[in-house]
Each structure stands twice: as structure tokens, then as C-alpha cells.
C-alpha positions in Angstrom: -59.3 120.5 43.1 -59.5 116.8 43.9 -58.2 113.9 42.0 -59.8 110.8 43.5 -57.7 107.6 43.6 -58.2 105.5 40.5 -59.9 108.1 38.4 -58.7 109.3 34.9 -57.9 113.0 34.6 -57.8 114.5 31.1 -54.9 116.7 30.1 -57.0 119.8 29.4 -58.7 119.6 32.8 -55.3 119.3 34.5 -53.6 122.1 32.6 -56.5 124.5 33.1 -56.3 124.1 36.9 -52.6 123.1 37.2 -51.7 125.1 40.3 -54.8 123.8 42.2 -54.0 120.2 41.4 -50.3 120.6 42.2 -51.2 122.1 45.6 -53.8 119.5 46.5 -52.0 116.3 45.5 -48.7 115.0 46.7 -47.4 111.9 44.9 -44.3 109.8 45.2 -43.7 109.2 41.5 -45.0 109.9 38.0 -44.7 107.1 35.5 -44.4 108.1 31.8 -45.3 105.1 29.6 -43.2 104.5 26.5 -45.1 104.6 23.3 -43.0 103.5 20.3 -39.8 103.8 18.4 -37.9 107.1 18.9 -36.7 109.0 15.9 -33.4 110.0 17.6 -31.8 109.5 21.1 -33.7 112.5 22.4 -36.9 112.4 20.3 -39.7 110.0 21.3 -42.7 109.9 19.0 -44.8 113.1 18.9 -47.6 111.7 20.9 -45.1 110.5 23.6 -43.5 114.0 23.6 -47.0 115.3 24.5 -47.1 113.0 27.5 -43.7 114.3 28.5 -44.7 117.9 28.0 -47.7 117.5 30.3 -45.6 115.8 32.9 -42.9 118.5 32.7 -45.5 121.2 33.3 -46.9 119.2 36.3 -43.4 118.7 37.7 -42.7 122.4 37.3 -45.8 123.1 39.3 -44.7 120.7 42.0 -41.2 122.3 42.0 -42.7 125.7 42.7 -44.7 124.2 45.6 -41.5 122.6 46.9 -39.6 125.9 46.7 -42.2 128.0 48.5 -43.6 125.4 50.8 -41.2 123.6 53.1 -41.9 119.9 53.4 -43.6 119.4 50.0 -42.2 116.4 48.4 -40.8 116.4 44.8 -42.0 113.3 43.0 -39.6 111.1 41.0 -40.3 110.6 37.3 -39.9 107.1 35.8 -39.9 106.7 32.0 -41.0 103.2 31.1 -40.2 100.7 28.3 -37.3 99.1 26.5 -39.1 98.8 23.2 -42.2 97.5 21.5 -43.1 94.1 20.2 -44.6 95.7 17.1 -41.5 97.2 15.5 -37.7 96.8 15.4 -35.8 99.0 17.8 -33.9 102.2 17.0 -30.2 101.4 16.8 -27.9 104.1 18.0 -25.5 105.0 15.1 -22.4 105.7 17.2 -22.3 102.4 19.0 -24.7 100.0 17.2 -26.7 99.4 20.4 -30.5 99.6 20.8 -31.9 102.8 22.2 -34.5 102.2 24.9 -37.8 104.1 24.5 -37.5 105.2 28.1 -34.0 106.6 27.4 -35.4 108.9 24.7 -38.2 110.0 26.9 -35.8 110.7 29.8 -33.5 112.7 27.5 -36.4 114.8 26.2 -37.5 115.5 29.7 -34.1 116.3 31.1 -33.5 118.7 28.1 -37.0 120.0 27.9 -37.0 123.4 26.2 -39.2 125.0 28.9 -39.4 122.9 32.0 -36.3 120.6 32.2 -36.5 118.0 34.9 -33.4 117.6 37.1 -31.4 114.4 36.6 -31.6 113.5 40.2 -35.4 113.0 39.9 -35.3 111.0 36.6 -35.2 107.2 36.3 -35.6 104.8 33.4 -37.2 101.3 33.3 -35.5 99.3 30.6 -37.0 95.8 30.7 -40.5 96.0 29.5 -41.9 95.6 26.0 -45.7 96.1 26.5 -48.1 97.6 29.1 -48.3 94.4 31.2 -44.6 94.3 31.6 -44.5 98.1 32.1 -46.6 97.6 35.2 -44.8 94.4 36.4 -41.3 95.6 36.1 -42.1 99.1 37.4 -43.6 97.7 40.6 -41.0 95.0 41.1 -37.9 97.1 40.4 -39.0 100.6 41.5 -42.1 101.2 43.5 -42.1 98.2 45.9 -38.5 98.7 46.7 -38.6 102.5 47.1 -41.9 102.5 49.0 -43.6 104.8 46.4 -47.3 104.3 47.1 -49.0 107.4 45.5 -48.4 107.3 41.8 -49.5 109.1 38.6 -49.6 107.0 35.5 -49.4 109.1 32.3 -50.2 108.0 28.8 -52.3 109.0 25.8 -56.1 108.9 25.6 -56.0 106.0 23.1 -54.1 103.9 25.6 -55.5 105.0 29.0 -58.3 102.5 29.6 -56.2 99.4 29.0 -53.4 101.0 31.0 -55.8 101.5 33.9 -57.0 98.0 33.7 -53.5 96.6 33.8 -52.0 98.9 36.5 -55.1 98.4 38.7 -54.5 94.7 38.4 -50.8 94.5 38.8 -50.6 97.1 41.5 -53.4 95.5 43.6 -52.3 91.9 43.8 -50.2 90.6 46.8 -46.7 89.3 46.2 -47.7 85.7 47.0 -50.8 83.8 48.2 -52.0 85.0 51.6 -49.7 88.1 51.3 -50.8 91.5 52.4 -52.3 94.1 50.1 -49.7 96.5 48.6 -52.0 99.5 49.3 -51.1 101.6 46.2 -52.9 104.7 45.3 -52.9 105.2 41.5 -54.0 108.3 39.6 -54.3 108.3 35.8 -53.4 111.1 33.4 -54.9 110.9 29.9 -52.9 113.1 27.4 -54.2 114.2 24.1 -53.5 112.1 20.9 -51.1 114.5 19.3 -49.4 113.7 16.0 -51.5 110.8 14.8 -54.2 110.6 12.1 -57.8 109.9 13.1 -57.5 106.5 11.3 -54.4 105.6 13.2 -56.0 106.5 16.5 -59.1 104.5 15.8 -57.0 101.5 14.8 -55.1 101.8 18.1 -58.4 102.3 20.1 -59.8 99.1 18.6 -56.6 97.2 19.5 -56.6 98.6 23.0 -60.3 97.7 23.6 -59.6 94.1 22.8 -56.7 94.0 25.1 -58.6 95.7 28.0 -61.3 93.1 27.7 -58.8 90.3 27.9 -57.3 91.8 31.0 -60.6 92.4 32.8 -62.2 89.1 31.9 -59.3 86.7 31.8 -55.8 87.8 33.0 -56.7 89.7 36.2 -59.0 86.8 37.3 -56.4 84.1 36.5 -53.2 85.7 37.8 -53.9 87.0 41.3 -50.4 87.3 42.8 -47.3 89.1 41.6 -45.5 85.7 41.5 -48.2 84.3 39.2 -47.9 87.3 37.0 -44.2 86.6 36.7 -45.1 83.0 35.8 -47.4 84.3 33.1 -44.7 86.4 31.6 -42.0 83.7 31.7 -44.2 81.0 30.2 -46.7 82.7 27.9 -45.3 86.0 26.8 -43.5 86.3 23.5 -40.8 88.5 24.9 -40.1 86.7 28.2 -40.7 83.0 27.7 -37.5 81.3 26.9 -39.0 78.8 24.4 -40.7 81.6 22.4 -37.6 83.8 22.4 -35.5 80.9 21.0 -38.0 80.2 18.3 -38.2 83.8 17.3 -34.4 84.0 17.2 -34.4 81.1 14.8 -37.0 82.7 12.5 -39.7 80.2 13.7 -41.9 82.7 15.6 -45.6 83.1 14.9 -46.0 85.9 12.4 -49.8 86.0 12.7 -49.5 88.7 15.3 -47.8 91.2 12.9 -49.5 94.6 13.3 -51.3 96.4 10.5 -49.7 99.5 9.1 -52.2 101.9 10.7 -51.7 100.3 14.1 -47.9 100.5 13.7 -48.1 104.3 13.3 -49.2 104.5 16.9 -46.1 102.5 17.9 -43.7 104.9 16.2 -43.5 103.7 12.6 -42.7 106.5 10.2 -45.4 107.2 7.6 -44.0 107.1 4.1 -45.3 109.2 1.2 -46.6 106.1 -0.5 -48.7 105.1 2.5 -50.0 108.5 3.3 -53.3 107.9 1.6 
């Protein structure tokens, strides 16, 4: 089985030919994107658990190859995201501190009921609050430094196309003007949309489609170095620009970007009995 660089592989195709894909593809790292507020320190949202389940099965297949085939590399797993801009963070009861989305995903993977991933292969990225910052901080704090060049990016189907647009952009630009190409090879894993209503998935797809269009038609054309992407984050982004963060802390932020209830379900909001209809 082949998995050409830059293509999107669906969960069902991967799992139906898991051994073949594991034997034909050696990667340096697998990135598991965060997807919303956890329900406990080891319980990410159901649809994120599915991302983790698929990655755990793939890692297990890689482990078997490592055990039986000397020289086969065991990929690292990096869980991404501090939180989401759409909902308040989960606060850990015993210490009153926020629980990072990536921490819950890592806990679930390390304690996976069938295919637990060894701690030495697990990492967490704890700075990002959306997909653009997922990509930027993963590249700047993990992959560039560690020399990880062949990478699988795993998320749900409703999120995969904007994710691909963003990671293709962020992972292809040079650090600075006239810099060399980073030469990444990215592979995309589209996991099934488990645990969400059709209405919530459609609301999220619509949101993602608008974001993908903005990336392809505007952001990727305007910000063409990693340095300029940092400039975009620290001057224009609600969660990284100092002036915007100060205004939000004072209650003066722009509330027009508040997400609708259906969209919030795909960011981890619990569905109440009153809103189930």
C-alpha cells in the first residue's frame, strides 16, 4: 500500500489495510490534533478519542514492525492544543489549574485500554488555541528542532481539509526571506466523526469551509515565511496579540465571534437535555 505525500487517507481504508500501511511507511512523528474541552483529565471528547484510537492502532502496528524488523523507527506521538477559543477551559478540581486538551489526549493514549503508547514516545504541545497555532507551534517547538520531516497529521473528517490547507502552508514556508525550503513530507489521516449529531457535523463543516477558503485565498498568500506567520499571530490573533488579550481580560473583547450552539458541540460543549432538540 502506498500513501503519497500530501494525500488524505480515510480511517476505514487505513484500518482495513493496517499492516500493509505500517510496513510501507516510516514516519518520524504522528500529530494528534486537539478538538475541544475534555470531560475529565483523561477523557477528551468522543470524536477526539476516535482520533486517538486510530493512532493507537497505527502505533501498535509500527511497534510490531519495530520488534520484528531491526532498524524500523518508532514514531513519536505529539498531542496538540492548549484549548479552544470557542469555550472556557476545563479546570482541574484538585488544583484549580486549566487542563490542556493535549494533556487529556496524551493521558488517554498512554492509558489506552487496548494499545497503550509508552510514555517515552509521547509529547504534548501546550501553546496553541486553533489550527493555525497548532501548526506554527508544533513546527517551531518540535519538528524543526528534532528534525522530524515525515509526519502524519490526524484529525476528524469535518476538520481535515482546513487542517491540510493550514499545515501545507505553515510547513512549506522558509523561516525567513530567502531561506531554504524546510522539505517536510506530510501525510493526512481523516478519522470518522464519532459522537456528534449530523447537524453538529454540518455546522462544523460549514465553519471549516469558510476557514479553508480564507487560508488558501488570503493567509497563505500574504504570510510566506515562518517569521511573518509569527507576526500575524502576535498582531492579529485574538489569543496571541497583546492588545487583544488585554481588551478581552477587561471584558472589552469583540463578542461577535461567539460560536453558535451547534458549532460549540464540535468543540466539546456538553449537550443539555433542553438543547437536545
